[in-house]
C-alpha positions in Angstrom: 54.4 32.5 66.6 52.7 29.2 67.5 54.5 28.2 70.9 55.8 31.3 71.6 56.2 32.3 75.5 54.0 35.7 76.1 56.1 36.3 79.2 59.5 36.8 76.9 57.8 38.1 73.6 57.6 42.3 73.3 54.5 42.4 71.4 53.2 45.7 69.8 52.2 47.9 72.7 53.9 45.5 75.3 55.4 47.2 78.3 58.5 45.3 78.9 58.9 46.8 82.4 55.5 45.0 83.9 56.0 41.7 85.8 53.3 39.7 84.3 53.3 37.1 86.9 52.2 39.6 89.3 49.5 41.0 86.8 48.2 37.5 85.7 44.4 37.5 84.8 41.7 36.5 87.1 41.5 32.4 87.3 38.1 31.8 85.6 39.6 33.9 82.3 43.0 31.8 82.9 41.0 28.6 82.7 39.4 29.6 79.5 42.4 30.9 77.8 44.0 27.4 78.7 41.0 25.3 76.9 41.6 27.2 73.7 43.9 26.4 71.1 47.1 28.2 70.6 46.0 31.5 68.7 47.7 32.2 65.2 47.9 36.0 66.1 49.1 36.9 69.7 48.0 40.2 70.9 49.0 42.1 73.9 47.1 41.5 77.4 44.9 44.3 77.7 45.0 43.7 81.3 48.6 44.2 81.2 49.1 46.8 78.6 46.2 49.1 78.1 44.4 49.6 75.0 45.6 53.1 74.9 49.1 52.7 75.7 51.9 51.4 72.9 52.5 51.3 69.2 49.4 52.1 67.1 49.0 49.1 64.7 45.7 47.8 63.3 43.8 46.0 65.9 46.9 45.9 67.9 48.1 43.0 65.5 51.9 42.4 65.6 53.8 44.4 62.9 54.9 42.6 60.4 58.7 43.3 60.8 58.3 41.5 64.5 56.7 38.2 63.0 59.8 35.3 63.0 58.1 33.6 60.5 55.7 35.1 57.9 55.5 31.9 55.7 51.9 31.1 57.6 50.5 34.6 57.4 47.0 34.8 56.1 46.5 38.4 56.0 48.8 41.7 55.5 47.0 44.8 56.6 48.9 47.9 55.0 47.7 51.8 54.9 47.7 53.7 51.7 47.9 57.0 53.2 47.0 58.8 49.5 44.1 61.0 48.1 45.3 62.8 45.0 42.4 60.7 43.2 39.8 62.6 44.7 37.1 65.1 42.9 35.9 67.0 45.9 37.1 67.1 49.3 40.6 65.9 50.3 42.0 64.4 53.6 41.6 60.8 53.2 45.3 60.5 53.2 45.0 60.6 57.3 42.4 57.8 57.0 44.9 54.9 57.9 46.3 56.7 60.9 42.8 57.3 62.1 41.3 54.0 61.5 44.4 52.6 63.3 43.8 54.8 66.3 40.0 53.6 66.6 41.1 49.9 66.1 42.7 49.9 69.5 39.4 48.5 71.1 38.8 45.9 68.5 38.6 42.4 70.3 39.1 39.1 68.7 35.8 36.9 69.1 33.2 37.8 66.5 30.0 37.2 68.4 27.8 36.5 65.6 29.9 34.3 63.6 31.1 32.8 66.8 34.8 32.6 65.8 37.8 33.8 67.6 39.4 35.7 64.5 42.8 35.6 66.0 42.8 31.8 66.6 42.2 31.0 63.4 44.2 33.5 61.1 47.5 34.8 61.4 47.2 38.7 61.0 50.0 41.4 60.8 50.2 45.0 60.0 52.6 45.9 57.4 52.8 49.5 57.8 52.0 52.1 54.8 52.7 51.8 51.0 54.6 54.7 49.7 52.4 56.9 47.9 53.8 60.4 46.9 50.5 62.6 46.1 51.7 64.3 42.9 51.5 61.5 40.2 48.2 59.3 40.5 49.3 56.6 38.3 52.8 56.6 39.5 51.6 56.7 43.1 49.5 53.7 42.8 52.4 51.6 40.8 54.4 52.3 43.9 51.4 50.8 46.2 51.6 47.5 43.7 55.2 47.3 44.1 54.8 47.5 47.9 51.9 45.1 47.8 53.6 42.6 45.8 56.6 42.5 48.1 54.3 41.2 51.1 54.7 37.8 51.8 52.8 35.6 49.0 50.9 33.6 50.9 49.1 36.5 52.6 45.7 38.1 51.6 45.8 42.1 51.3 43.7 44.4 53.3 44.3 48.1 52.3 43.3 50.8 54.4 42.5 53.9 52.6 43.2 56.7 51.2 40.5 57.4 48.5 38.8 54.6 46.4 41.4 55.1 43.6 43.9 53.0 45.8 41.5 49.9 45.2 43.0 49.8 41.9 46.3 49.0 43.3 45.1 46.5 46.1 43.1 44.4 43.2 45.7 44.5 41.1 48.3 43.2 43.3 45.5 40.6 44.6 45.1 39.5 41.2 48.5 38.9 40.6 49.5 37.0 43.6 46.7 34.6 42.6 48.2 34.1 39.0 46.6 36.7 37.1 43.9 34.3 36.2 42.2 35.0 32.9 38.3 35.3 34.6 39.5 38.0 36.6 38.1 38.6 40.4 34.6 38.7 41.4 33.9 41.9 43.2 31.6 43.0 46.2 31.6 46.8 46.0 29.8 48.8 48.3 29.6 52.2 47.9 27.3 55.5 47.2 29.0 55.9 43.8 29.3 53.9 40.8 33.0 54.7 40.1 32.8 53.7 36.7 33.6 57.3 34.9 36.2 56.7 32.3 38.1 60.0 33.3 37.8 63.2 35.2 39.7 66.2 33.8 41.9 64.3 31.6 42.7 62.0 34.5 42.0 58.2 34.3 43.1 57.1 37.5 40.8 58.9 40.1 38.6 57.4 42.9 35.9 57.8 40.2 37.3 55.2 37.9 39.1 52.3 39.1 36.5 49.8 38.1 37.1 50.9 34.4 41.0 50.7 34.8 40.5 47.0 36.4 37.9 45.9 33.7 40.6 47.2 31.3 43.3 45.1 32.6 41.5 42.1 32.8 42.1 42.1 36.7 38.0 41.9 37.6 35.1 40.2 35.6 32.4 42.8 35.5 29.9 39.9 35.2 30.6 38.9 38.9 30.8 42.5 40.1 27.9 43.8 42.4 27.8 47.4 43.3 25.5 47.7 46.3 24.2 50.7 48.2 24.4 53.2 45.3 22.4 56.2 46.3 21.9 60.1 45.4 21.9 62.4 42.2 24.1 61.4 39.5 25.7 63.8 36.9 23.6 62.5 33.9 21.7 59.2 32.9 24.7 58.2 31.0 26.7 57.7 34.1 24.7 54.4 34.0 25.8 53.3 30.8 29.1 51.6 31.2 28.4 49.4 34.3 25.1 48.6 32.3 26.8 47.8 29.0 30.0 45.8 31.0 27.5 43.8 32.9 28.0 45.1 36.3 25.0 44.4 38.9 23.9 47.1 40.8 21.5 47.2 43.7 20.8 50.7 45.0 19.9 51.5 48.6 16.4 51.8 47.9 16.5 48.7 45.8 17.9 47.1 49.0 15.7 48.7 51.5 12.4 48.8 49.6 12.6 46.3 46.7 14.0 43.0 46.3 17.9 44.0 46.4 18.2 41.9 49.7 17.2 38.8 47.6 19.4 39.7 44.6 22.5 40.3 46.8 21.6 36.6 48.2 21.3 34.9 45.1 24.5 36.5 43.5 26.3 35.7 46.6 25.5 32.3 45.9 26.3 32.7 42.5 29.9 33.1 43.5 30.4 29.6 45.0 34.1 29.7 45.6 35.0 32.0 43.2 37.9 34.8 44.4 36.0 37.8 45.3 37.6 40.9 46.1 35.4 43.3 48.7 35.7 46.8 48.6 34.1 49.2 50.9 33.7 52.9 50.5 32.7 54.2 53.8 30.3 56.9 51.9 27.8 54.1 51.3 26.7 54.5 55.0 24.4 57.6 55.6 26.6 60.6 56.4 24.5 60.8 60.0 26.4 57.6 61.3 29.6 58.2 59.1 30.3 62.2 58.5 34.0 61.8 58.1 34.2 61.0 54.2 35.0 63.6 51.4 32.0 62.8 48.9 29.1 62.2 51.7 25.6 61.5 49.7 22.6 61.8 52.3 21.0 58.5 52.8 22.1 54.8 52.6 23.1 52.4 55.2 23.0 52.9 59.1 26.2 51.3 60.6 24.2 48.4 61.8 22.6 47.6 58.6 26.1 47.8 56.9 27.6 45.2 59.2 24.5 42.9 59.1 24.9 43.1 55.2 28.7 42.1 55.4 27.7 39.1 57.5 25.4 37.9 54.9 28.3 37.2 52.8 29.4 34.4 54.8 30.6 31.7 52.6 32.4 33.9 50.2 36.0 33.1 49.4 37.6 36.7 50.3 40.6 36.9 48.1 41.4 40.4 49.2 39.9 43.6 50.5 40.2 47.5 51.2 38.2 50.2 53.4 38.5 53.7 51.8 37.2 57.1 51.7 37.4 57.8 56.0 38.4 61.6 55.9 39.3 62.3 59.7 39.0 65.9 59.7 35.0 65.7 58.7 35.0 63.0 61.3 32.6 63.2 64.5 34.2 61.6 67.7 35.9 59.4 65.5 32.7 57.5 64.7 33.7 56.9 60.9 37.0 55.8 61.4 35.7 53.5 64.6 33.1 52.1 62.2 35.9 51.7 59.0 37.8 49.3 61.6 34.8 47.3 62.3 34.4 46.9 58.7 38.1 45.5 58.4 37.2 43.5 60.9 33.7 42.1 59.7 36.2 41.6 56.3 38.6 39.3 58.4 35.9 37.2 60.2 34.7 36.2 56.8 37.7 34.6 56.1 38.1 33.0 59.7 34.6 31.1 59.0 35.6 30.0 55.6 36.8 26.5 54.4 39.7 27.8 51.8 
């Protein structure tokens, strides 16, 4: 897309009937834009095409199918409208659509990191993976096949969907890195450990993705940290798998009241440049801030705390990511989906400031 004339290119949401010459930005904005490098991701001009108009891609990024050249694509963002892995309240299959809708007001410049994400990264919305709701393993294998077909040079950001879809996106991420023997490192933000072997005889639920991934060799549990764990457990034995496998656990109380913040910083330093996957379950947020989720647990991060925590991962080599468990039917004024969209942007910004 480098060098493309914005006046002739119908970006996502662009109204071709408008005369851009008659609606040019004010001069001070124009002069600033001329001083910037050519962006790798071209966005519709919000002064021409309102953010509430046009097709609803994530962040108003171009659709993958509209890119003339995908060889330099940095991130493929796709939805997984699937929630047959839930153990309580369904509805996260509508999450990708809701997150995209709330992402329309995302902007390109990250204030705290001081980076124009769209200038540095080539980003595209790849649509939704096919995920029929009837057979969990078959559905997740279909998601893997969809992700495998995306440009191999791009990193994968999946919008869920329930947390079982992390199994698919992590497997696809691991495979496109050559299935390294050491597996991926994982930064896991969640209320729940998600290390139950099976639920009601099903091994591919949102309670078990990390057990399956450890079995496959796709992640290294010694380089996995689960952050924000909170609320009551079914039994003390729920802690056994993670303890035996070597998963690092920082509860919300550890982070808020004890030495959890130091432990997280030490862990991030230990990762160095190891490929690391970030999986963000929205229920790690206090439901007072993010009520739209299927298995809420009282307490937890505020929205601001979660964003600040994500920014502390600066320097991590982000190999892939997901944002999951947004349930629009329980959302209030779109708050949860709006936060999920910003979480996704924070993750992209981590890559934008990273030296690959």
